[in-house]
N, C-alpha and C positions, 0 to 999 in steps of 0.2 A: 971767566966766561961772562960775556955780556948778553943779556936776554932783552929783546925788544918788549916794551910793555904791551904792544899790540898783540904779540904772540901769547903773552899771559892772558890777555882778554879772550883770545881764541880758546885757550885751554879752559878757562873758567866757563865760557859759554857751552862748550861741549860737556864739561863735567856736570853742569847744572841741568842740562837737558838729557844727558846720556844718549845723545843722538847727533851724529855728524850732519845728517840731513836737516834736522830742525835748527841746529846751531848755524849752519851755513845760510839757511833762509833768513834767520834773524839778523845775521851779520852782513847780509847782502854780499856774500862772497861765494864763489863756486865751491862745491864739495871737494873736488880734487885739490884746489888751492888750500883749503882748510886742512885736509888730511896731510898734505905735504908739509905745512907749517908745524903741525903737531908731531909728525915724524921727525922733523928737524929738531924740535925741542927735546924729544925723547933721546935723540942721538947725542945732543949736547949734554944732557943730564946723565946719559949712560944708564937709563932705566925706562922700562915701559910704564906708561901712565894709564893706558886703557887696554882692556881685553875686548877684542872684537870677535864675535861668533854669530852663528845663524840665529841665536836667541837675542841678539842685540849687542849693545855696548855697555860696559861697566868699568868702573875705576879699579885699578890695581891697588894694592896696599900703599904703594908709593904715591899714586895719583891721589888717593884719599888723604894722605898726609900733606901733599902739596896744595890741595885746594884752599884750605883756610889761610895758608901762608901767601898764596898768590893773591887772594882777595885783600889781605892786609897790605901787601906790597903796592897793589894798585890804588888802594885807598890812601896810603901814606904819600905816594907820589902825587896823587891828585891834590891832596891837602897842601903839600909843599909848594907845588906850582901855583896854586891859588893864592897862598900866603905871599909868595914873592911878588906875583903880579899885582895883587891888591895893595901891597906896601908901596910899590913903585908908583902906582896911580895916586895913592894918598899923599905921597910926598910932593907931587906936582899939582895937587888940588884938582885932579881930574876925576870925574865920575862917569864911568862907561855904562851907557844904557843900551842893552841888547834888544834886538827885535828881529822878526822875520817879516819880510815884505812890509805890510802896513802896520805891523806891530800893534800898538794900543790905539790906533786911529788918532782922533783929535785929542785924546786924553794926554798923549805924550807931549804934544806941542803946548797944551795948556800948562802942563807940569813944568815945562822948560821956562815959561814966563814967570811962574810962581817962584821957582828956585833962583832965577836971576835976580828977582827983587829981594828975596830973603838972604841969599848967600852970593853976593856979586863976585866974591873971590873964587867961586867954584866954576869950573868949566865942564859943561856936559858934553860928552863925546859919544855920538851915536855909533853903534856897532851892529852892522847887519850880518846875520848868519844864514847858513843854508837852511832849507826846509827842516823844521823840527830840531834845529841845533841850539836853541836858546838855553835849554836846561843843562846840557853838557858844557856849554860855554860858561855858565855860572859855576859849575863844579870845578872847572879847570882855571877859574880866575880870569877868563877872557872878557868878562863883563861883571859889573858890580851889582846891577839890578837888570831885570829883563822883563819884557812883556811876553809872557809864556802862553802859547796857544795850546789849550788842553784838548784832548788828553795828552799827557806827557809823563815821562818818568821823573817824579819829583823827589827821588831819593836824595837826602842831604840838603834839601831846600826848604825854605819857608815861603809861603805864598798866600795871596788873597785874591779872590776873583774880583775884578774891578769893572768888567764890562761884558756884555753879550751882544753878538752881532748875528743877524740872519745870514744864511749861506746863499750864495748866488752862483749861477753857472755862466761861464764865458763860452760864447758860441761864435762861429764865423758869421759875418753879416748876412750871408745868403742861406743860412740854416733855416729850415722851415719853422722852427720854434720861435724865431725872432718875431714872428707875427703875433705872438701872445705877450701879454703884459707880465705874466708869471707862469711857472711850470711846476709840475710835481716830479718827484724822483722817478716815478714810473715812466714819465715821458722820455727819460734819458736812457731807457733800457737797451736801445739799439745802437747807441753811440759809443765809440771808443773813447776811453777816459785817460787823460794824462796822469802819470804817476812818477814817483822818484825813488831812487835807492838811498838818497841822502838821509831820509828820516826812518824811524822805526816802523816795523810792519803794522803795529797798532795804530800809529799816527796815519799811515797811508790808508789803512782800511777804514778808519773813521771818516776821513775826508771823502773817500770813495763811496761811503755808505755800503760797505761790504760786510755781511751779505745784505742784499736788498730786501725790502719787506716781504717779497715772495720767496725768499731763500736763495735766490740766484746770485751769481757772482757777476760783477761788472765786466764789460768787455774792455780789456786793457789795451791802451794805445801806446804811443811813444813815451819814453822816459824823458825827464828833464831835471836839470840841476838847479835851476833858478827861475824866477818869475819871467825874465825876458825870453828864455827858451820856451817856457810854457805858452806865453802869449803868441810867439811866432808860429808855433805848431798849430795853435787853435785858429789863427787867422788864415792859415792855408786850408782849413777845413779837414785836416787829418785827424782831429780829435776835439774833445771838449774838455773843460777844466772847471773844477769847483773851487770857489774861493770865498773870502769874507766880504761883508758889505762894504767895508772901508776900501777894499781893493778896487771896487767899481769906480771910485773917484780918484784914488791914488794912481791907478794904472788904466789908462785908456789907450786904445789902439784903433787906427782907422779901419782895420780889417775885422774887428769883432764887436760883439754886443753882449751886455750883461743882462741876465734875467733872474729874478728872485725865485728860489725853490721854496715852496710854501709848506711842505709837509715833512721836514726833517729838523732835528734839534739844532739850535743855534750854536755858534762857536762861543765858547767861554774863554775870556782873556784874563789871565792872572798876572799880577805884579809879583815877581819872585826874586829871591836873593838867597845866597848860600847861608846855611845855618851858622857857619863859623865866621861869617863876615861881621866884624864889629865896627866898621867905619861909621863915624858920625854922619858923613855925607849920605850914606845909604839910609840911615834912620831918618834924615831930613827929607830925602826924596820920597820914601814910603809914607811919611807923615803927610806931606803935601798932597800926594795922590789920593790917599784915604780920605783926607778932608774934602777934596773935590768930589769924590764919589759919594760920600755921605751927604754933602750939601745938595748934590743933584737928586739924590733920593728924597730928601726933604722937599725940594722944589716940586718934584713930581707928585708927591702926596698932597702938597698944598694946592697944586693945580687941579687935583682930582676931587677936591672937596668943595 
């Protein structure tokens, strides 16, 4: 019997939450689809994994036994794929640098110059991922290092915060708020907000500032899978979108304008890599970025004295 690792992830999600509703929400799948996948898994195994009743959902004895095994299988498969992909990249002197949209801003381009001078034999290969996808890409070996937008699930990763950026809002050019130089999060309470199913709920809520300072939930607008879809929606006036400061220069559009949001925490950008990644190229990249960050901090302190 062959079992899709995706179905095992579904089982683990339900088992950890003991709620099909909550698991479906976290997985961004419909509850009927999730229930059908679990039923199929139970049929293939020939055993019930959950007991469902008016009092809720709980694991059967079989489900309880399967849970640690499923976790281990998922972890082992993840580590295997990461090892194979990292080995292949190492053999060709390629270092894959992951990012989402603007990634680490100018820091990434500066690091590229430093690495080219220190390790000319090394080829840096940029890898763009869907919203919030950098951490999982590292765990799966799809990237060797990545600029991680926090908050994120950092399980199995090592990281260091290397930059902070204010958050800005993208508005259609005819939006009334474009008359202001900056806005507050409360100014956006009546606007529909872009969001995505690609990222975790925690990631989506943090960018949306959900809940808002008054305890309310944002008005949700259209979904999007990538930055281009997001900007097109915003330019039509159907919604607004919140992004990082570097996005304001990396992504311009004739139909929209960016304004800084003055009263919410900034984005923290971390340089991250998998705990099990022992590539010398990874260590060299991390060293170069940390040196630049530390030097920038020294320069700021000197400039303030």
